[in-house]
C-alpha positions as CSV (number, residue, x, y, z in Angstrom):
1,X,-0.6,-26.9,-10.8
2,X,-2.1,-23.5,-10.2
3,X,0.2,-21.1,-8.3
4,X,-2.5,-20.4,-5.7
5,X,-2.0,-23.8,-4.0
6,X,-0.2,-22.6,-0.9
7,X,0.7,-23.8,2.6
8,X,0.8,-22.6,6.2
9,X,4.6,-22.2,6.3
10,X,5.0,-23.5,9.2
11,X,4.4,-23.6,12.9
12,X,4.0,-26.4,15.4
13,X,0.3,-27.4,15.4
14,X,-0.6,-28.4,18.9
15,X,-4.2,-27.1,19.3
16,X,-7.6,-28.1,18.1
17,X,-8.0,-24.9,16.2
18,X,-5.5,-23.3,13.9
19,X,-5.4,-19.6,13.2
20,X,-2.7,-19.3,10.6
21,X,-1.3,-16.2,8.9
22,X,0.4,-16.2,5.5
23,X,1.8,-13.2,3.6
24,X,1.9,-12.4,-0.1
25,X,5.0,-13.8,-1.7
26,X,5.6,-16.6,0.9
27,X,7.2,-19.6,-0.7
28,X,5.8,-23.0,0.6
29,X,5.7,-26.6,-0.4
30,X,2.5,-28.5,-1.4
31,X,1.8,-32.0,-2.5
32,X,-1.5,-32.0,-4.5
33,X,-3.7,-35.1,-4.9
34,X,-5.6,-33.2,-7.5
35,X,-2.6,-33.4,-9.9
36,X,-1.9,-37.1,-9.0
37,X,1.4,-36.4,-7.2
38,X,2.6,-39.1,-4.8
39,X,2.6,-38.3,-1.1
40,X,5.8,-36.5,-0.2
41,X,6.4,-34.9,-3.6
42,X,7.4,-31.2,-3.1
43,X,6.0,-28.5,-5.3
44,X,7.0,-24.8,-4.8
45,X,4.1,-22.3,-4.8
46,X,3.7,-18.7,-4.1
47,X,1.1,-17.3,-1.7
48,X,-1.7,-15.2,-3.2
49,X,-4.0,-12.8,-1.4
50,X,-7.3,-13.9,0.2
51,X,-6.6,-17.7,0.0
52,X,-8.4,-19.9,2.6
53,X,-7.7,-23.4,3.8
54,X,-9.9,-26.0,5.4
55,X,-8.1,-28.7,7.4
56,X,-9.4,-32.2,6.3
57,X,-7.3,-34.7,8.2
58,X,-3.8,-35.4,9.5
59,X,-1.4,-38.1,8.4
60,X,1.9,-38.1,10.5
61,X,3.6,-34.9,9.5
62,X,1.2,-34.0,6.7
63,X,-2.0,-32.0,6.8
64,X,-4.8,-32.6,4.3
65,X,-6.3,-29.4,3.2
66,X,-9.0,-28.0,0.9
67,X,-7.7,-24.8,-0.6
68,X,-10.3,-22.8,-2.5
69,X,-11.9,-26.1,-3.7
70,X,-8.6,-27.8,-4.6
71,X,-7.3,-30.5,-2.3
72,X,-3.8,-31.2,-1.4
73,X,-1.3,-32.1,1.4
74,X,0.7,-29.6,3.4
75,X,3.9,-30.6,5.2
76,X,4.3,-29.3,8.8
77,X,7.2,-29.5,11.2
78,X,5.2,-31.2,14.0
79,X,1.5,-32.2,13.7
80,X,-0.7,-33.2,16.6
81,X,-4.5,-33.2,16.8
82,X,-6.1,-30.9,14.1
83,X,-9.8,-30.9,13.6
84,X,-10.9,-27.4,12.8
85,X,-10.9,-24.8,10.0
86,X,-7.7,-22.9,9.3
87,X,-8.1,-19.6,7.5
88,X,-5.1,-17.8,6.0
89,X,-5.7,-14.2,4.8
90,X,-2.8,-12.4,3.0
91,X,-2.1,-8.8,2.3
92,X,-4.0,-7.0,-0.4
93,X,-1.2,-6.6,-3.0
94,X,1.2,-9.1,-4.6
95,X,4.9,-8.3,-5.0
96,X,6.9,-8.6,-8.1
97,X,10.0,-10.4,-6.9
98,X,12.3,-10.6,-3.9
99,X,14.4,-7.8,-5.3
100,X,11.4,-5.4,-5.3
101,X,12.0,-4.2,-1.7
102,X,9.5,-1.3,-1.7
103,X,8.2,-1.2,-5.3
104,X,5.3,1.3,-4.9
105,X,3.3,3.6,-2.6
106,X,3.1,2.3,1.0
107,X,5.3,-0.8,0.2
108,X,4.9,-4.3,-1.3
109,X,1.3,-4.7,0.0
110,X,0.3,-1.0,-0.1
111,X,-0.4,-1.2,3.6
112,X,2.4,0.9,5.0
113,X,4.1,-2.1,6.6
114,X,7.7,-3.3,6.0
115,X,9.0,-6.8,6.8
116,X,12.5,-5.5,7.7
117,X,13.9,-6.9,10.9
118,X,16.8,-5.9,13.2
119,X,16.0,-2.2,13.1
120,X,17.1,0.2,15.9
121,X,14.5,0.4,18.6
122,X,16.0,3.7,20.0
123,X,17.8,6.6,18.3
124,X,20.5,8.8,19.7
125,X,19.6,12.4,20.5
126,X,20.8,13.6,17.1
127,X,18.8,10.9,15.3
128,X,20.1,7.9,13.3
129,X,23.2,8.4,11.2
130,X,22.6,10.4,8.0
131,X,24.2,8.5,5.0
132,X,23.6,11.1,2.3
133,X,21.3,13.9,1.1
134,X,20.6,14.2,-2.6
135,X,19.1,17.4,-4.0
136,X,17.6,18.3,-7.3
137,X,14.5,16.2,-6.9
138,X,12.3,19.2,-7.8
139,X,9.2,20.4,-6.1
140,X,7.1,17.5,-4.8
141,X,5.3,15.6,-2.1
142,X,5.4,12.1,-3.5
143,X,7.3,9.3,-1.8
144,X,9.9,6.9,-3.2
145,X,10.0,3.3,-4.6
146,X,13.1,1.3,-3.9
147,X,14.1,-1.7,-6.1
148,X,17.5,-3.3,-5.8
149,X,20.0,-0.5,-5.6
150,X,17.8,2.1,-7.2
151,X,15.5,4.7,-5.7
152,X,12.7,6.1,-7.8
153,X,10.7,9.3,-7.2
154,X,9.2,12.3,-9.2
155,X,9.2,16.0,-9.0
156,X,8.6,19.3,-10.9
157,X,12.0,20.1,-12.4
158,X,12.2,23.2,-14.8
159,X,8.4,23.2,-14.8
160,X,8.3,19.6,-16.1
161,X,6.9,16.6,-14.5
162,X,10.0,14.5,-14.1
163,X,10.7,10.9,-13.0
164,X,14.1,10.5,-11.3
165,X,16.2,7.4,-10.5
166,X,18.8,7.7,-7.8
167,X,21.6,5.2,-7.0
168,X,21.8,3.9,-3.5
169,X,24.8,6.2,-2.8
170,X,22.7,9.3,-3.6
171,X,24.0,9.9,-7.1
172,X,21.7,10.6,-10.0
173,X,21.1,7.6,-12.3
174,X,18.7,9.1,-14.8
175,X,15.8,11.6,-15.1
176,X,13.0,11.8,-17.6
177,X,10.4,14.5,-18.2
178,X,7.0,13.1,-19.1
179,X,4.9,16.2,-19.4
180,X,4.2,19.7,-18.0
181,X,4.7,20.2,-14.3
182,X,2.0,21.1,-11.9
183,X,2.6,24.7,-10.9
184,X,-0.6,25.9,-9.2
185,X,-1.4,25.8,-5.5
186,X,1.4,23.7,-3.7
187,X,3.2,23.0,-7.0
188,X,5.1,19.7,-7.5
189,X,4.6,16.0,-7.7
190,X,2.0,14.0,-5.7
191,X,2.1,10.3,-6.6
192,X,4.8,7.7,-6.2
193,X,6.2,5.7,-9.1
194,X,5.1,2.1,-9.3
195,X,7.7,-0.6,-10.3
196,X,6.7,-3.8,-12.0
197,X,8.8,-6.3,-13.9
198,X,11.5,-3.9,-15.1
199,X,9.1,-1.1,-15.9
200,X,8.2,2.1,-14.0
201,X,4.7,3.6,-14.1
202,X,3.9,7.2,-13.0
203,X,1.0,9.6,-13.4
204,X,1.7,13.3,-13.1
205,X,-0.7,15.7,-11.3
206,X,-1.8,16.9,-14.8
207,X,-2.7,13.4,-15.9
208,X,0.3,12.3,-18.0
209,X,0.6,8.5,-17.4
210,X,3.9,7.1,-18.6
211,X,5.6,3.8,-18.7
212,X,9.4,4.0,-18.5
213,X,12.2,1.4,-18.6
214,X,13.4,1.1,-15.0
215,X,17.1,0.8,-15.9
216,X,17.4,3.6,-18.3
217,X,14.3,5.9,-18.1
218,X,13.5,5.3,-21.8
219,X,9.9,6.0,-22.5
220,X,7.8,3.0,-23.5
221,X,4.5,4.8,-23.8
222,X,2.8,8.0,-22.5
223,X,-0.8,9.1,-22.5
224,X,-2.6,12.1,-21.0
225,X,-5.5,10.2,-19.5
226,X,-7.1,13.3,-18.0
227,X,-7.5,14.9,-21.5
228,X,-8.3,11.8,-23.4
229,X,-11.1,10.7,-21.1
230,X,-12.4,14.3,-20.5
231,X,-11.7,14.2,-16.8
232,X,-11.9,17.4,-14.7
233,X,-8.8,18.4,-12.8
234,X,-9.4,18.2,-9.0
235,X,-8.6,21.0,-6.7
236,X,-5.1,20.1,-5.7
237,X,-4.1,18.0,-8.7
238,X,-4.2,14.3,-9.5
239,X,-2.5,12.5,-6.7
240,X,-3.0,8.8,-7.5
241,X,-0.1,6.3,-7.4
242,X,-1.2,3.9,-10.2
243,X,-1.8,0.2,-9.4
244,X,-0.1,-2.4,-11.6
245,X,-1.1,-6.1,-11.6
246,X,-1.3,-8.9,-14.2
247,X,-1.3,-7.1,-17.6
248,X,-3.1,-4.0,-16.2
249,X,-2.4,-0.4,-15.0
250,X,-5.3,1.1,-13.1
251,X,-5.8,4.8,-13.1
252,X,-8.7,7.1,-12.3
253,X,-9.0,10.1,-14.7
254,X,-12.7,10.5,-14.3
255,X,-14.7,11.9,-17.2
256,X,-16.2,9.3,-19.6
257,X,-13.7,6.8,-18.4
258,X,-14.1,6.9,-14.7
259,X,-11.7,4.3,-13.4
260,X,-9.7,2.9,-16.3
261,X,-7.5,-0.2,-16.9
262,X,-4.8,0.1,-19.5
263,X,-2.5,-2.6,-20.9
264,X,0.7,-2.1,-19.0
265,X,2.9,-3.0,-22.0
266,X,1.2,-0.8,-24.6
267,X,-1.1,1.7,-22.8
268,X,-4.1,0.4,-24.8
269,X,-7.5,0.5,-23.0
270,X,-8.7,-2.8,-21.5
271,X,-11.8,-1.6,-19.7
272,X,-13.5,1.5,-18.2
273,X,-15.7,1.8,-15.2
274,X,-17.6,5.1,-15.7
275,X,-20.5,4.0,-13.4
276,X,-18.6,5.3,-10.3
277,X,-20.2,8.6,-11.3
278,X,-17.8,11.0,-9.4
279,X,-14.5,12.7,-9.8
280,X,-11.5,10.9,-8.2
281,X,-10.4,11.6,-4.7
282,X,-6.7,11.8,-3.7
283,X,-6.3,8.2,-2.6
284,X,-4.6,5.3,-4.5
285,X,-6.3,2.0,-5.3
286,X,-5.5,-1.4,-3.7
287,X,-6.0,-4.9,-5.1
288,X,-8.2,-7.2,-2.9
289,X,-8.7,-10.9,-3.4
290,X,-11.4,-12.2,-1.1
291,X,-14.1,-14.9,-1.4
292,X,-12.7,-16.0,-4.8
293,X,-13.2,-12.5,-6.3
294,X,-10.4,-10.1,-7.2
295,X,-11.4,-6.5,-7.0
296,X,-10.0,-3.0,-7.0
297,X,-10.9,-0.8,-4.0
298,X,-10.4,3.0,-4.2
299,X,-11.9,6.3,-3.2
300,X,-13.9,8.7,-5.3
301,X,-14.4,12.3,-4.1
302,X,-17.2,11.1,-1.9
303,X,-17.3,7.3,-1.7
304,X,-15.4,4.1,-1.4
305,X,-15.9,1.7,-4.4
306,X,-15.2,-1.9,-5.3
307,X,-14.6,-2.7,-9.0
308,X,-14.2,-6.2,-10.5
309,X,-10.6,-6.4,-11.6
310,X,-11.1,-8.5,-14.7
311,X,-14.1,-6.6,-16.2
312,X,-14.3,-3.1,-14.7
313,X,-17.8,-3.8,-13.3
314,X,-18.8,-1.7,-10.3
315,X,-19.5,-4.1,-7.5
316,X,-20.4,-1.8,-4.6
317,X,-20.3,1.8,-3.5
318,X,-20.2,3.2,0.1
319,X,-20.9,6.9,0.4
320,X,-18.2,8.8,2.4
321,X,-18.5,12.5,1.5
322,X,-15.8,14.7,2.7
323,X,-15.2,18.5,2.5
324,X,-13.4,19.5,-0.7
325,X,-13.7,15.9,-2.0
326,X,-10.5,15.3,-0.1
327,X,-10.6,11.5,0.5
328,X,-6.8,11.0,0.5
329,X,-5.7,8.0,2.7
330,X,-5.4,4.8,0.8
331,X,-7.9,2.1,2.0
332,X,-6.7,-0.8,4.0
333,X,-7.8,-4.4,3.5
334,X,-7.3,-6.7,6.5
335,X,-9.0,-10.0,7.4
336,X,-12.1,-9.5,5.3
337,X,-12.5,-5.9,6.3
338,X,-11.9,-2.5,4.6
339,X,-10.8,0.5,6.5
340,X,-11.3,4.0,5.2
341,X,-10.6,7.5,6.7
342,X,-10.9,11.1,5.7
343,X,-9.9,14.4,7.3
344,X,-11.9,17.6,7.9
345,X,-13.7,16.0,10.8
346,X,-15.3,13.2,8.7
347,X,-13.6,10.3,10.4
348,X,-13.1,6.6,9.9
349,X,-15.3,3.6,8.9
350,X,-14.7,-0.1,9.0
351,X,-16.6,-2.1,6.4
352,X,-17.1,-5.8,6.3
353,X,-16.5,-7.1,2.8
354,X,-18.9,-9.8,1.7
355,X,-17.7,-11.4,-1.6
356,X,-18.1,-14.5,-3.7
357,X,-17.2,-15.3,-7.3
358,X,-20.6,-13.9,-8.3
359,X,-20.3,-10.5,-6.6
360,X,-19.6,-8.4,-3.6
361,X,-21.1,-6.0,-1.1
362,X,-20.1,-4.1,2.1
363,X,-21.7,-3.5,5.4
364,X,-20.6,-1.0,8.1
365,X,-19.1,-2.5,11.2
366,X,-18.3,0.8,13.0
367,X,-17.8,4.5,12.4
368,X,-15.9,7.1,14.5
369,X,-14.8,10.7,14.3
370,X,-11.9,10.0,16.8
371,X,-9.5,9.5,13.8
372,X,-10.0,11.8,10.8
373,X,-6.8,11.1,8.9
374,X,-6.0,13.9,6.5
375,X,-3.4,12.4,4.1
376,X,-0.6,10.9,6.2
377,X,-2.0,7.4,6.1
378,X,-2.9,4.8,8.7
379,X,-1.4,1.4,9.5
380,X,-3.2,-1.7,10.9
381,X,-0.9,-3.6,13.3
382,X,-1.9,-6.6,15.5
383,X,-5.6,-5.5,15.8
384,X,-5.0,-1.7,16.2
385,X,-5.0,1.3,13.9
386,X,-2.4,4.0,14.1
387,X,-2.5,7.4,12.4
388,X,-2.7,11.1,13.0
389,X,-5.9,13.1,13.2
390,X,-6.8,16.3,11.3
391,X,-9.4,18.2,13.3
392,X,-10.1,15.5,15.9
393,X,-8.1,15.8,19.2
394,X,-6.1,18.7,18.0
395,X,-4.3,16.8,15.2
396,X,-2.8,14.3,17.6
397,X,-1.6,10.8,16.9
398,X,-4.4,8.3,17.4
399,X,-4.7,4.6,18.2
400,X,-8.0,2.8,17.7
401,X,-9.1,-0.8,18.5
402,X,-9.8,-2.1,15.0
403,X,-12.5,-4.5,16.3
404,X,-14.8,-1.7,17.5
405,X,-13.3,1.7,16.8
406,X,-12.6,2.4,20.5
407,X,-10.1,5.2,21.1
408,X,-7.0,3.8,22.9
409,X,-4.9,7.0,23.0
410,X,-4.6,10.5,21.5
411,X,-1.1,12.0,22.0
412,X,0.9,14.8,20.5
413,X,4.1,12.9,19.6
414,X,6.0,14.8,16.9
415,X,2.8,16.4,15.5
416,X,0.5,15.5,12.7
417,X,2.1,13.7,9.8
418,X,2.7,10.4,7.9
419,X,3.4,7.0,9.3
420,X,4.8,3.6,8.3
421,X,5.4,0.5,10.4
422,X,8.5,-1.8,10.6
423,X,9.8,-4.3,13.1
424,X,7.4,-3.4,15.9
425,X,8.0,0.3,15.5
426,X,6.1,3.3,14.1
427,X,8.1,5.7,12.0
428,X,6.4,9.1,12.2
429,X,7.1,12.0,9.8
430,X,5.7,15.4,10.8
431,X,4.5,18.0,8.3
432,X,7.2,20.3,9.6
433,X,10.1,17.8,8.9
434,X,10.3,16.4,12.4
435,X,10.8,12.6,12.6
436,X,9.8,10.3,15.5
437,X,10.1,6.6,16.5
438,X,7.7,4.8,18.8
439,X,6.8,1.3,19.7
440,X,3.5,0.1,18.1
441,X,1.5,-0.5,21.2
442,X,-2.1,0.6,22.2
443,X,-0.8,1.6,25.7
444,X,0.5,4.9,24.6
445,X,2.8,6.8,22.2
446,X,6.2,6.6,23.9
447,X,8.8,8.2,21.6
448,X,12.2,6.4,21.6
449,X,13.8,8.9,19.3
450,X,13.1,12.1,17.4
451,X,15.0,14.6,15.3
452,X,14.5,17.3,12.7
453,X,15.7,16.9,9.1
454,X,18.7,18.9,8.0
455,X,18.1,22.0,5.8
456,X,17.7,21.5,2.1
457,X,14.0,20.5,1.6
458,X,11.5,23.2,1.3
459,X,7.7,23.3,1.8
460,X,5.6,20.9,3.8
461,X,7.0,17.4,4.4
462,X,4.0,15.3,3.2
463,X,5.8,12.3,1.6
464,X,5.4,8.9,3.3
465,X,8.6,7.7,4.9
466,X,10.1,4.5,3.5
467,X,12.1,1.6,5.1
468,X,14.2,-0.5,2.8
469,X,17.4,-2.5,3.3
470,X,18.0,-1.0,6.8
471,X,17.6,2.6,5.6
472,X,15.0,5.2,6.3
473,X,14.3,7.4,3.2
474,X,12.7,10.8,3.8
475,X,11.7,13.1,0.9
476,X,11.3,16.8,1.7
477,X,10.6,18.9,-1.3
478,X,13.7,19.1,-3.5
479,X,15.8,16.9,-1.1
480,X,15.9,13.2,-0.5
481,X,17.6,12.0,2.8
482,X,18.8,8.5,3.5
483,X,19.4,7.4,7.2
484,X,20.9,4.2,8.6
485,X,18.4,2.6,11.0
486,X,19.7,-1.0,11.2
């Protein structure tokens, strides 16, 4: 049976209409008529993104469903009258395994949201307890990946682009130089390493894309894709955190390659999409499965684009020009929509994604300049968008109604910066190393804790915060801090 047969996992169904939500990686039980299993046979499956279910009928505690054209039976706890359509939309990026707690930029689904529970809802005046500070990370603005008891990040050490592995007690596990460091304006790392099935993938600001063994740092392969594809370096250095799925690594060197898919095991080229026709922006790609079509969505220097994941065919392009080509925030996919934002007064756009197995297009739902996110990211939580503005509202923290783009609040908080979400709370990380905690609610930004990082960082604090295993990880230049927040 195909692994995309999934279930609703499981609530009490008491209404005529079901609006169910599943998440990537959910484990469920399905009995499939299509593979001639008897009623009641249990089959474990894993949720994939974009899957949709149509309720067919109810038999005692079983629900008959049509899932993407395949029919089966889903077991619920209690089933009453069910007659309508149930749609289940997952996050945009699959996870590798349960041990991959935060395996890449912006977390398991690349949406800036953690599933951690039981976190502190208020911090003491001095902030949460500091567990340790590890220095020697080198210059850099990239965030961390956390897998098991290992933390991965990158920095410029001795003028080399260096990938670093840290044990969960703050001690060094290994480090590996993969090419020359980026030493021009605001020197240091940009991207975050991506972990997949025991391997680590990282692209330096100068275009060295390397695959390393996660346990040892041993180099598996290394290519300078910027040079090989004739790409032009962008103003502030390549900043992409590469996307890994199936057998592919997705990167955007530009030049004659445009967006490129390489074999994750060998580094060999699988396909190129040079029809994007522009240099890369500073964002990172996401994987979207919607309407039976899997596509890569990313930002060029002046547009959002959708690319067929299997072939590299350009599916759609939505112009979104920004000053300096600085389209930095990673797109967000949520319930059939794509959200993009850029700084310098450009603002935000919500696009409706229309997709089928034959192709895809987008249409604009709304556009606003109330939120022009620079590079700190935005999170979409319970129908609202949260992030900091750049020029709009004096660089305040903004909340928008995701349905129509209406401004719900604009407040100073701890000042412009990066954001992630976990357990009902927003974790805010100001560019000047101030940290804040606030409930994710459209009624206002009410801080329930704030503190300033200890000395030992240097430069602007532009790395995304990370929540993993009850810890808050904050990178500030040469230093990585771990705080207990559970």
